[in-house]
N, C-alpha and C positions, 0 to 999 in steps of 0.2 A: 852339515849335523841333523838327519830327519828332525823334526818336530815330534816332541812325546803328545802319544794320541792322546783323548779328551778321551776323560768316562764316563759313560753314559747306557746310553736302551733305548730301543724303538718300541715305533708305538704307533699300529697303523702306519710299516711303510715309514715311519717321519720321525731321525733323530733328534735323542733330545737330552744335550748333554747335560749331568750330572752339578745342582750350583746355580744352572741359567735356570731366568723365570718361570718358564714353558713346565721346569724341572717341579720347582715349589711353588707351581699350579697346578700340580697336574697330580702332586701329593696330597694338595692340599686336600682336591677335589679327592683323590683316595678315600683318605682318613672321613672326612664326611659320609660320601655313602657306609662306611665301615659301622662310623656308629652311626645314622639311621638305619642300616638292618641289625645294629643292638638292638636301639630303643625298641624297630619292629618286636617284634621279634621275644619281647618280656615284653611289652604290650599283649604282643596276642598269645604270652603265655598265661596274662594272669587274668585274657578275656575266655578263655578259658576253664579258667578251674571256675574263674566265675561263673559258669556255663558249669559245668559240675556241680556250685554250688545251688543253685533253682533246677538242676534233674530231681534232689534228692525229696522235693513238694512237686514231684510227674506222677498222675495221678495211676497207679499198674494199668490199668485199659490202656491208656499212650506211652507207656514204656512198655509195654506189653504189642506196638504195632514195630519200636526202632528196631527191635531185636540188633541190641547192642551185643559187643563180644562179651565172653563169662566173664574174661579177667576183670574191667569196667567193670559191669552188675554186681561179682561178686563185693567189689573197692568199694559198692557206691553202701551196700547193703550191710556193709561193718561200714562207713560211715555213718550209716545212723541206727548203727544199735551203742556208739563208741559217744561217752558221755561227759566225759572228760574232755576242757576246753585245749591243753594242747597236744592229748593225743587226736584229736577231730581236725586238728589245722595237720598234723601230719597226715593226718590218711587223707585231704579235701587235695592239701600240696602232691600226693601217690594220687588220686585219683586223676586229678589237672598235668601229669607226668601219661595218662594214659589218651585222653581226651587228644593229646598232640599228637599220635599219634595215629589216630581215625580220621578216616577217607577224610574231605570237600560237601558232602552227600550227607553222611553221616550228619557230620557237623549241624549241615542248613538242614537237615531233619528235626539236631532236636529243637534250633529256635520254631522253626515252624509249629511239631505243638507242646512246648511251654508258649507261644506264644495263641497257639487254641484250646489250650488247659483258659490263659488269661481272661479271652474270652467269651467262654462259658462260662467263666467264671463273676463279671463282669454283667453278661445274660440272664444269672439264675441270680444276680443282687437283685434286678430290676423287674424282676415278676416276685423275686417277694415282696416288694414295694406296692409295685402294684397287686398288689393282694391282699397288701394290711391295707391300701389306702379303701378299695374298693368291699373290703368289713367294715370299716368303721360307718366309710356312704351309707351302707346295709343298711347297719344300724340304730345309723342318725335318722333318714328318709324313705319314706316309702315309694317316693318317686325314683326314687335309686331300685327297688326293688322290680323297675317297671323294666328301667332301661337296662337293667344286669337280664333279666331276659329276654331282652331283646337280643344279644349280643349274648346270650348264652341260652340260648333253645330249648341245646341235652341236658339242662341243672332237672334236678327233681323238685319241682316252685314248690308243693308241701313240704319235701321235704328244708325247703330253705327259709319257706316265711315262718317254721315251729321253731330252728336255729331262733334265727330277729327275732323272734319274740320271748320267745329265754331268756340274751341275751338283755335285751333292754331292761328282761325283771327280775337278776342274778345283780344288773347293775346297782350300784352304791351311790347312796344321792354323794353327791361329791360337795358337803359343807367342809366346818371347820374342823366338829368332829370323827370325818375318817382322816380329813386330812392328817388329823391329832396320831390320826394310829396306825397314818403308811396306808392306809384302802386304796390303791385304783381304780379308778370305776372295767368294766367291762370285763370280771377275768375272770369269767365264768366256764366253768367247761364247754356247754351253749358260746363260746365266744371262743374256743378253743376248734369244736371243733367247726363255725362258722368257714376262721381261715383253710384249715385245707378243704374244705369244702370244696372255695375261693379256687383255692392257691389248685388245688385238683381239672377243677374248668378251666384257671387263666391254660396248667404250664401238664398237661395228658403222658407223660414221660413223666414227670419229679414222682416221683416218692414225695405223700407231701408230711407235711412236719411242722409241727406248730412253730407259732413265730418266735421268737426270744422274749417278746419283751413282751409275755404270756404266761407270768406265771401261774399254782397254783391258787386261783381266790374262790371254792365254788361257796354256792350260798349255805 
Protein backbone atom coordinates (compact mmCIF):
# COMPACT_ATOMS: atom_id res chain seq x y z
CA UNK A 1 0.00 0.00 0.00
CA UNK A 2 1.34 3.39 -1.00
CA UNK A 3 1.99 5.91 1.72
CA UNK A 4 -0.43 8.86 1.78
CA UNK A 5 1.52 11.97 0.74
CA UNK A 6 1.99 14.62 3.36
CA UNK A 7 0.18 17.92 2.97
CA UNK A 8 2.42 20.94 2.79
CA UNK A 9 4.05 23.53 0.58
CA UNK A 10 7.39 24.64 -0.75
CA UNK A 11 9.27 27.73 0.38
CA UNK A 12 12.38 28.58 -1.61
CA UNK A 13 12.63 25.00 -2.77
CA UNK A 14 12.17 23.47 0.70
CA UNK A 15 9.10 21.34 1.44
CA UNK A 16 7.34 22.33 4.66
CA UNK A 17 4.82 19.84 5.97
CA UNK A 18 1.64 21.21 7.48
CA UNK A 19 1.68 21.01 11.25
CA UNK A 20 5.44 20.63 11.41
CA UNK A 21 7.66 22.83 13.55
CA UNK A 22 8.86 24.64 10.45
CA UNK A 23 5.26 25.20 9.36
CA UNK A 24 4.31 26.73 12.70
CA UNK A 25 7.45 28.88 12.73
CA UNK A 26 6.94 30.13 9.18
CA UNK A 27 3.28 30.98 9.75
CA UNK A 28 4.18 32.83 12.95
CA UNK A 29 6.74 34.87 11.01
CA UNK A 30 4.20 35.66 8.30
CA UNK A 31 1.62 36.71 10.88
CA UNK A 32 4.12 38.91 12.65
CA UNK A 33 5.14 40.55 9.37
CA UNK A 34 1.52 41.22 8.42
CA UNK A 35 0.75 42.75 11.81
CA UNK A 36 3.89 44.86 11.63
CA UNK A 37 2.91 46.06 8.16
CA UNK A 38 -0.57 47.04 9.33
CA UNK A 39 0.92 48.87 12.31
CA UNK A 40 3.39 50.70 10.06
CA UNK A 41 0.65 51.69 7.64
CA UNK A 42 -1.56 52.98 10.45
CA UNK A 43 1.31 54.99 11.93
CA UNK A 44 2.20 56.43 8.52
CA UNK A 45 -1.44 57.34 7.92
CA UNK A 46 -1.66 59.14 11.28
CA UNK A 47 1.60 60.99 10.62
CA UNK A 48 0.38 62.19 7.23
CA UNK A 49 -2.93 63.34 8.70
CA UNK A 50 -1.01 65.25 11.39
CA UNK A 51 1.15 66.76 8.65
CA UNK A 52 -2.02 67.84 6.87
CA UNK A 53 -3.18 69.49 10.12
CA UNK A 54 0.08 71.45 10.24
CA UNK A 55 -0.41 72.52 6.63
CA UNK A 56 -3.39 74.58 7.80
CA UNK A 57 -0.93 76.92 9.52
CA UNK A 58 1.55 77.24 6.63
CA UNK A 59 2.09 80.77 5.32
CA UNK A 60 0.55 81.41 1.85
CA UNK A 61 3.94 82.17 0.28
CA UNK A 62 5.38 78.85 1.44
CA UNK A 63 2.20 77.01 0.45
CA UNK A 64 2.38 78.41 -3.08
CA UNK A 65 5.91 77.04 -3.51
CA UNK A 66 4.71 73.48 -2.84
CA UNK A 67 2.48 73.32 -5.92
CA UNK A 68 0.12 70.84 -4.24
CA UNK A 69 -2.64 69.07 -6.18
CA UNK A 70 -5.75 71.22 -6.58
CA UNK A 71 -7.91 68.69 -4.75
CA UNK A 72 -5.69 68.83 -1.67
CA UNK A 73 -5.45 72.62 -1.77
CA UNK A 74 -9.25 72.89 -1.95
CA UNK A 75 -9.67 70.36 0.88
CA UNK A 76 -7.32 72.37 3.09
CA UNK A 77 -9.15 75.60 2.30
CA UNK A 78 -12.44 73.94 3.22
CA UNK A 79 -10.95 72.64 6.49
CA UNK A 80 -9.96 76.20 7.41
CA UNK A 81 -13.53 77.38 6.86
CA UNK A 82 -15.18 74.65 8.93
CA UNK A 83 -15.70 75.56 12.58
CA UNK A 84 -17.81 72.60 13.67
CA UNK A 85 -15.62 70.11 15.56
CA UNK A 86 -17.06 66.95 14.02
CA UNK A 87 -17.18 68.46 10.56
CA UNK A 88 -13.57 69.55 10.80
CA UNK A 89 -12.54 66.12 12.07
CA UNK A 90 -14.15 64.43 9.05
CA UNK A 91 -12.60 66.96 6.68
CA UNK A 92 -9.15 66.35 8.13
CA UNK A 93 -9.63 62.61 7.63
CA UNK A 94 -10.28 63.42 3.98
CA UNK A 95 -7.15 65.59 3.90
CA UNK A 96 -5.19 62.67 5.38
CA UNK A 97 -6.53 60.40 2.63
CA UNK A 98 -5.33 62.85 -0.02
CA UNK A 99 -1.97 63.21 1.73
CA UNK A 100 -1.41 59.45 1.41
CA UNK A 101 -1.62 59.82 -2.37
CA UNK A 102 1.26 62.31 -2.54
CA UNK A 103 4.66 61.39 -3.88
CA UNK A 104 7.44 61.00 -1.31
CA UNK A 105 9.31 64.06 -2.60
CA UNK A 106 6.18 66.19 -2.18
CA UNK A 107 5.76 65.00 1.41
CA UNK A 108 9.40 65.86 2.10
CA UNK A 109 8.89 69.30 0.54
CA UNK A 110 5.94 69.87 2.89
CA UNK A 111 8.05 68.90 5.92
CA UNK A 112 10.83 71.22 4.74
CA UNK A 113 8.41 74.15 4.29
CA UNK A 114 6.95 73.65 7.77
CA UNK A 115 10.45 73.49 9.26
CA UNK A 116 11.40 76.67 7.40
CA UNK A 117 8.37 78.40 8.89
CA UNK A 118 9.22 77.18 12.39
CA UNK A 119 12.80 78.43 12.02
CA UNK A 120 11.53 81.76 10.73
CA UNK A 121 9.16 82.13 13.68
CA UNK A 122 11.97 81.40 16.12
CA UNK A 123 14.19 83.99 14.41
CA UNK A 124 11.38 86.57 14.52
CA UNK A 125 10.88 85.98 18.24
CA UNK A 126 14.61 86.38 18.85
CA UNK A 127 14.69 89.66 16.89
CA UNK A 128 11.67 90.93 18.79
CA UNK A 129 13.35 90.15 22.11
CA UNK A 130 16.60 91.76 20.94
CA UNK A 131 14.79 94.95 19.88
CA UNK A 132 12.94 95.17 23.20
CA UNK A 133 16.20 94.79 25.13
CA UNK A 134 17.91 97.50 23.10
CA UNK A 135 14.95 99.86 23.49
CA UNK A 136 15.05 99.53 27.28
CA UNK A 137 18.84 99.88 27.42
CA UNK A 138 18.75 103.01 25.26
CA UNK A 139 16.21 104.64 27.57
CA UNK A 140 18.09 103.68 30.71
CA UNK A 141 21.67 104.56 29.70
CA UNK A 142 23.48 107.10 27.53
CA UNK A 143 26.30 104.58 27.23
CA UNK A 144 23.92 102.28 25.36
CA UNK A 145 23.32 105.04 22.80
CA UNK A 146 27.05 105.17 22.01
CA UNK A 147 27.17 101.36 21.74
CA UNK A 148 24.12 101.35 19.48
CA UNK A 149 25.53 103.96 17.08
CA UNK A 150 28.80 102.02 16.90
CA UNK A 151 26.92 98.86 15.87
CA UNK A 152 24.30 100.60 13.70
CA UNK A 153 25.92 103.73 12.22
CA UNK A 154 23.16 104.10 9.60
CA UNK A 155 20.69 105.06 12.34
CA UNK A 156 19.47 108.66 12.30
CA UNK A 157 21.23 109.77 15.49
CA UNK A 158 19.17 112.95 15.86
CA UNK A 159 15.87 111.03 15.62
CA UNK A 160 17.16 108.35 17.98
CA UNK A 161 18.17 110.81 20.68
CA UNK A 162 14.94 112.79 20.32
CA UNK A 163 12.85 109.63 20.83
CA UNK A 164 14.94 108.62 23.84
CA UNK A 165 14.53 112.05 25.45
CA UNK A 166 10.77 111.99 24.90
CA UNK A 167 10.44 108.41 26.14
CA UNK A 168 12.27 109.34 29.35
CA UNK A 169 10.08 112.41 29.75
CA UNK A 170 6.87 110.37 29.22
CA UNK A 171 7.84 107.70 31.74
CA UNK A 172 5.46 107.76 34.74
CA UNK A 173 7.17 107.82 38.11
CA UNK A 174 7.08 104.34 39.61
CA UNK A 175 5.52 104.80 43.05
CA UNK A 176 2.57 103.55 45.04
CA UNK A 177 0.23 105.93 43.26
CA UNK A 178 1.12 104.93 39.71
CA UNK A 179 1.08 101.27 40.70
CA UNK A 180 -2.43 101.56 42.16
CA UNK A 181 -3.58 103.23 38.92
CA UNK A 182 -2.08 100.44 36.85
CA UNK A 183 0.32 102.74 34.99
CA UNK A 184 3.26 100.97 33.39
CA UNK A 185 6.50 102.93 32.90
CA UNK A 186 7.69 104.16 29.50
CA UNK A 187 4.57 103.41 27.48
CA UNK A 188 4.15 106.67 25.55
CA UNK A 189 4.20 107.21 21.80
CA UNK A 190 7.95 107.82 21.77
CA UNK A 191 8.46 104.48 23.54
CA UNK A 192 6.66 102.67 20.73
CA UNK A 193 8.34 104.66 17.97
CA UNK A 194 11.74 103.97 19.50
CA UNK A 195 11.00 100.26 19.36
CA UNK A 196 10.02 100.57 15.69
CA UNK A 197 13.24 102.41 14.88
CA UNK A 198 15.37 99.83 16.67
CA UNK A 199 13.54 96.89 15.13
CA UNK A 200 13.90 98.29 11.63
CA UNK A 201 17.66 98.69 12.09
CA UNK A 202 18.06 95.18 13.48
CA UNK A 203 15.86 93.57 10.83
CA UNK A 204 15.39 95.82 7.77
CA UNK A 205 13.27 93.20 5.97
CA UNK A 206 10.69 93.19 8.73
CA UNK A 207 7.81 95.67 8.66
CA UNK A 208 8.28 97.33 12.02
CA UNK A 209 5.36 96.91 14.40
CA UNK A 210 4.84 98.06 17.98
CA UNK A 211 5.74 95.46 20.59
CA UNK A 212 2.89 93.58 22.21
CA UNK A 213 3.78 95.06 25.59
CA UNK A 214 3.53 98.70 24.49
CA UNK A 215 -0.12 99.84 24.84
CA UNK A 216 -1.04 103.49 24.56
CA UNK A 217 -0.17 105.51 27.65
CA UNK A 218 0.54 108.82 25.94
CA UNK A 219 1.29 111.69 28.23
